[in-house]
N, C-alpha and C positions, 0 to 999 in steps of 0.2 A: 130745203135742207141740204140736199145733195151728197149723200153717201152716209156713211155710218156717223151716227152722233159721237163727239168727242167725249170719251169717258175715260177717267183716269184710274187705270186698273193697277194692282200690285203686280209685282214682277213675277210671282209664281203662276205657272199655267196648270198646276197639279189639281186634279177634280177633289182631292181630299182638302185643299187648303182654300181659305176664303180669299176672295178678292176685294180689296178696297174700291169701293165706288164713291166718288165725290159727288155731292149734290151739285147740280147744275139747273139754272132757273130756266128749262125749257117747259115749253108749252104741253099740255096734255094731248093736244090734237097732234103735234109734232111727234111725240112719242108714240101714239097709236099707229100714225102714219108710218113711221119707221119700223114697228114691229110687224104691220101687214107687209110692208114691202119685202122685210127681211124674212119673213115666214113663206112668202111665195117664193123667193129665191131659194129657200132651204128646200121647199118640194121639188123644184127643178132639178137642183143640185142632187137630191137623194134619188130621184128617179134616173138621172144619168149616171150615177155611180153604180146603181144596181144593174142598168142596162149595158154599161161598158166595164163593170167588175172594177171599178176604180176605187182604190184604196184612199187616194190623195182627194177626190171629190168626197167620199165619206167622212173623212177627216175635217174637211171644211164645214161641211154640214154640223159636226159637232161643236166646232168652234163658234159657228153662228148661234148655235144652242145657248153657248155659254153669253154671248153677245145678247141675245133675247132675255135671258134671265136677269142681267144687268139693267135693261130696259124696264123689265117688270117692277125691279128693284127700286128704280127712280120714280116709276108710277105710284109705287106703295108710298113713297116718301111723300110725293105731291098729296095723295089722299090724306095721310097723317097731317100734314100741314094744313089741310083745308078743314080740319075739324076745328070747331070752335070751343068745345068743352070736352069734359071727361066722358059725357055720355055719347058724344059724336065719336070721339075716338074708339070707344068701346064697340060701337055699332060697325066700326070698320073691320074688328077683328073676327 
């Protein structure tokens, strides 16, 4: 995949406002791999932020958290689209 998945986000970066995530036909394997790679990067950055008292690195970790949230949202979209009927959809909740 090479880097972050292309997500169409809203203009707002505020934590109190919702970001718009546009559905993209990406495989679940790619989503999970991207989530794993990003979470590993987040751990490294968080450790470095604490070690070097870097506010910039800590802020990058928070931005990556938002990115992970969007990937989880896409993963949930895939799961809901995979549901064949109402019973399958209810089981996902």
